[in-house]
Every structure is written in C-alpha cells, then in structure tokens.
C-alpha positions in Angstrom: -29.4 92.1 63.9 -26.4 90.2 64.1 -24.8 91.5 61.2 -26.2 95.2 62.4 -24.1 94.6 65.9 -21.1 93.5 64.3 -20.7 96.3 61.6 -21.2 98.7 63.3 -18.4 99.5 65.7 -17.9 103.0 64.7 -20.4 105.4 65.2 -19.8 109.2 66.3 -20.5 108.6 69.8 -17.9 106.5 69.6 -16.0 108.9 68.5 -16.9 111.1 70.4 -16.1 109.5 73.7 -12.5 109.0 72.2 -11.9 112.3 71.8 -13.8 113.4 75.3 -12.1 111.0 77.2 -8.3 111.7 75.6 -8.8 115.7 76.1 -10.4 115.1 79.8 -7.5 113.3 80.8 -5.4 115.4 79.1 -6.0 118.5 81.1 -6.3 116.2 84.2 -2.7 115.9 84.0 -2.4 119.5 82.7 -3.6 120.4 86.3 0.1 118.7 87.9 1.9 121.5 86.4 -0.4 124.0 88.7 2.3 122.7 90.8 5.2 123.5 89.4 4.6 126.8 88.9 3.5 127.7 92.4 6.9 127.0 93.2 8.8 128.7 90.8 5.6 132.2 91.7 5.8 131.5 94.9 2.2 131.7 94.6 1.4 127.9 96.0 -2.4 129.4 97.5 -3.2 130.7 93.6 -1.4 127.9 92.0 -4.0 125.6 94.2 -6.9 127.6 93.3 -6.3 127.0 89.5 -5.8 123.1 90.2 -8.5 122.3 91.4 -10.1 124.4 88.8 -8.6 122.3 86.3 -9.8 119.2 87.8 -13.1 120.1 88.4 -13.5 121.2 84.8 -12.3 117.5 83.8 -14.8 116.2 85.8 -17.5 117.9 84.3 -16.6 117.4 81.0 -17.8 114.1 81.9 -21.1 115.2 81.8 -20.4 115.6 77.9 -18.7 112.2 77.5 -21.2 110.0 79.5 -24.0 110.1 77.7 -22.0 109.4 74.2 -20.8 106.4 76.3 -24.5 105.9 77.0 -25.8 105.9 73.6 -23.0 103.3 72.4 -24.9 101.0 75.4 -27.9 101.5 74.8 -27.0 99.9 71.7 -25.2 96.8 72.7 -28.1 96.6 75.7 -31.0 96.2 73.1 -28.9 93.8 71.4 -28.6 91.5 74.1 -32.3 92.2 75.5 -33.2 91.3 72.6 -31.4 88.0 72.4 -32.8 87.0 75.6 -36.5 87.8 75.3 -35.8 85.4 72.2 -33.3 83.0 74.1 -30.3 83.0 71.4 -27.4 83.5 73.2 -25.6 83.0 69.9 -26.7 86.9 68.8 -25.8 88.6 72.4 -22.6 87.0 73.1 -21.1 88.8 69.3 -22.2 91.9 70.0 -20.8 91.9 74.1 -17.4 91.0 72.5 -17.6 94.4 70.5 -19.2 96.5 72.7 -16.3 95.2 75.2 -13.6 96.5 72.3 -15.2 100.1 72.4 -15.0 100.3 76.2 -11.7 99.1 76.0 -10.7 101.7 72.9 -12.3 104.3 74.9 -10.3 103.4 78.0 -7.2 103.3 76.1 -7.9 106.9 74.3 -7.9 108.3 77.8 -4.1 106.6 78.0 -3.0 108.3 75.3 -4.4 111.6 76.9 -2.6 110.9 79.3 0.7 110.6 77.3 -0.6 113.7 75.6 -1.2 116.2 78.9 2.8 114.5 79.7 4.2 115.8 76.7 2.1 119.5 77.3 3.2 119.8 80.7 6.0 122.2 79.9 2.9 124.8 77.7 0.9 124.2 80.8 3.4 125.3 83.2 3.9 128.4 80.9 0.0 129.0 81.1 -0.4 128.3 84.7 2.2 131.3 85.2 1.2 133.0 82.9 -2.6 132.8 84.6 -0.9 133.4 88.2 0.4 136.8 86.6 -2.8 137.8 85.1 -4.7 136.8 88.6 -2.4 138.9 90.0 -2.8 142.2 88.1 -6.4 141.8 87.3 -7.5 140.5 91.0 -10.6 137.8 89.0 -10.2 134.6 88.0 -12.5 134.8 85.5 -11.2 137.7 83.9 -8.0 135.8 83.9 -9.5 133.0 81.7 -10.8 135.1 79.4 -7.0 136.4 78.9 -6.3 133.1 77.9 -8.5 134.1 74.7 -6.7 136.9 73.9 -4.4 136.2 70.3 -1.6 138.0 71.5 -1.6 135.3 74.8 -2.6 132.6 72.3 0.3 133.5 69.8 2.7 133.0 72.3 1.5 130.1 74.0 1.8 128.1 70.4 5.0 129.5 70.6 6.2 127.9 73.9 4.9 124.2 72.4 8.2 122.1 71.7 8.8 118.4 71.6 9.8 116.6 74.6 13.6 116.0 75.0 14.6 112.4 76.3 17.7 113.3 77.4 16.5 115.7 79.7 14.3 112.9 81.7 17.4 111.6 83.5 17.4 114.6 86.1 13.9 113.2 87.2 15.1 111.6 90.2 12.8 108.6 91.6 14.8 108.2 95.1 13.0 112.5 95.5 9.4 110.5 95.3 8.1 108.8 98.1 7.2 105.1 96.8 3.8 105.4 98.5 2.4 108.0 96.6 3.5 106.5 93.3 1.8 103.3 94.5 -1.1 105.1 95.5 -1.8 107.0 92.1 -0.9 103.7 89.9 -3.8 101.6 91.8 -6.3 104.8 92.2 -5.5 105.8 88.5 -6.1 102.1 87.4 -9.6 102.0 89.2 -10.9 105.5 88.2 -9.9 105.4 84.1 -12.8 102.4 84.6 -15.0 103.3 87.2 -17.7 104.1 84.5 -17.1 101.5 82.0 -17.0 98.9 83.7 -20.3 99.9 85.4 -22.1 100.7 81.9 -20.5 97.1 80.9 -21.9 95.7 83.8 -25.0 96.7 82.7 -25.3 95.5 79.1 -24.2 92.5 80.5 -27.0 92.3 82.8 -30.2 94.1 81.0 -32.8 93.8 84.0 -30.2 95.4 86.8 -29.1 97.9 84.4 -30.1 101.1 86.2 -28.7 100.1 89.2 -25.3 99.0 87.7 -25.2 102.2 85.9 -25.6 104.3 89.1 -23.0 102.4 90.9 -20.1 104.4 88.8 -20.6 107.2 90.9 -19.8 104.9 94.2 -16.4 103.8 92.4 -15.9 107.5 91.2 -16.3 108.7 95.0 -14.1 106.0 96.8 -11.4 107.1 93.6 -12.1 111.3 94.4 -12.0 110.2 98.3 -8.8 108.3 98.0 -7.1 110.6 95.5 -8.2 113.5 98.7 -6.7 110.9 101.4 -3.4 109.7 99.8 -2.1 111.4 96.5 -3.6 115.5 96.8 -2.0 115.6 100.5 1.5 114.2 100.1 2.1 116.1 96.4 1.1 119.0 98.4 4.0 118.3 101.0 6.2 118.3 98.6 5.5 121.5 96.8 5.2 123.1 100.3 8.6 122.1 100.9 10.2 123.1 97.8 8.7 126.6 98.6 10.2 126.5 101.6 13.8 125.3 100.8 13.4 121.9 102.3 13.2 120.5 98.5 14.5 121.7 95.3 12.3 122.7 92.4 13.8 119.4 90.4 12.3 117.3 93.1 8.8 119.2 92.3 9.2 118.2 88.5 10.4 114.7 89.5 7.1 114.0 91.3 4.8 115.4 88.4 7.2 113.7 85.8 6.8 110.2 88.0 3.1 111.0 88.7 2.3 111.4 85.0 3.8 107.9 84.5 2.3 106.2 87.0 -0.9 107.7 85.8 -0.1 106.1 82.0 0.5 102.8 83.6 -2.8 102.8 85.2 -5.1 103.4 83.2 -3.3 100.4 80.8 -3.4 98.2 84.0 -7.4 99.2 84.7 -7.6 97.2 80.8 -7.0 94.2 83.0 -9.7 95.1 85.3 -12.7 96.1 83.4 -14.2 92.4 82.7 -14.0 91.8 86.6 -15.0 94.9 87.8 -18.1 94.8 85.7 -18.0 91.3 87.3 -18.2 92.5 90.7 -20.6 95.4 89.9 -23.0 93.4 88.2 -23.0 91.0 91.8 -23.8 94.0 93.5 -26.4 95.4 91.6 -28.1 92.1 91.7 -27.1 92.3 95.5 -28.6 95.4 95.7 -32.1 94.3 94.1 -32.7 90.7 96.2 -30.7 90.7 98.8 -28.3 87.8 99.5 -30.3 85.1 97.9 -30.1 86.7 94.5 
C-alpha cells in the first residue's frame, strides 16, 4: 500500500481538478473586467448583472471541481484509515505528505489561473462590452450569451487576443486605489483559496471526523463570500460609480482592477502558508462539534 500511495501522485482526477480550478480562478478575475466595461459603455446596471453572472458561474463550477477533489481525498483517506487500523503510522505519513502536495498543486493551479485571467483582462473587457451591446439589442441575457458562440463573434474575440504590455503598467497608480480594499482582498483571497482544500485535508488527517470537517468548508467559503460582499465589492462599486459620474477617471477603474488582480495572486500564494494550520483548526473544530470541549 505504501508503494501504491507513493507512485500514484498523478491521476485523471488530479489533472481535472488542476484544470478546473485554474479555469474557475481565471473566470473570477475576468469578471472584474465588467467594472471597466460598465464605465466605458455607461451601462452600470447591466455590467453589474454580468459581473454577478460570471462570479456565480465560477462558483457553480466548483460543483464539478469538488467531486474530483473528493476522489483524490478518498484514496488518501483510505490509506490513512487502513494505517490507523493496523497501528502503522509509517504507512500513513508518506500518503499524507503526498496528498498535501497534491492539494498544494491544486491551490497553485488557482494562482496560475488568476495570472491567466489577468493576462486575458482586455479580452474579457471586449466580451463584456459586446455582451452589453447584444443585451441592449436583443433584450435577452440568454440570447446575448448565446451570441458568444457565433463563429463571427468567436473570430473577433480571437483577433482581440493580445499579450499584455508591461510598459503600460506604469499608468496604473497605486495611490488611486484605497489601501483597505487591497488589504481586504489579499486576506480574503488567502482564505478563500484554501477553504475547500483545507477542509478535505483535515478530513483525511482525521478519518473519524471526516464528514464534519468536510462540511465545515461551506462555513469557511460562506464567511469569505460575506467578507467579499461587505469589504471588497462595495468599495470597488463605489469607484466605478464615481468614474461614471466624472469624479474619477477610467484609468482609476483600470488601476483598481489591476491591483485587485495583483492582490488576488498574492493572496493565493500566501494561502500556501495557511493550508496546514487551517487544516489543524478545522480538524479541532470538527472534534469540538462531535465531542464538545472535553475532546
């Protein structure tokens, strides 16, 4: 069993989880472009609707991503449970170490996805601008979304692809973005990036409380969603609103999106430091829920 655990690092479930988490994070970053598109088109309400749609879609994609993560976790949990039954921790330790690196790879895939989303921000903005125009013409969001699959539209989208120019990053002024927004986004993203993986890691480390630990991921992500709604979204929306009314420039909105992307990348990298401690905390809470303070 030790040999099998050590030679099966890669699996189709792991590869699928890596790809899906990268896509989810890229789409989440791409949703920021709706803010810029709203200012460009002066259609703030529609842009907010599209922003919410993209964010919701990225969250729903977790319904596909998490079962794959569950498959990886089941393999590691079976090894750990078998080792505990045989009272041979030497079997469990290599399996746990390998599993932790699998989780770290998934989290890092999210970081890469964030970077890809940042690179594709101009393309996402182009899509949002076209989407807003299509919605106004067709008066139907589903029809406007289906237009994205039109061959002519896809051709135009591919033509709009271009590599970012680092020389242009100098126009994004950090002074134009509230520090509290960037700090809140960094902390939030460092928590959200490991909400699910820390919970399943805790479940694998303690098979007796696996179900409780896994279900605690919903609480972690729920807190993250509430924090985003309270501290990140209102401030970013206010900047967009000020730009629409001429109190800020379009470059201020672009600076906000640029630094939100940058702090998201930083946050997902920092989350690697919190993975193990977060798993310990979730494991302790799971034991507390099951056994009370005397556990």
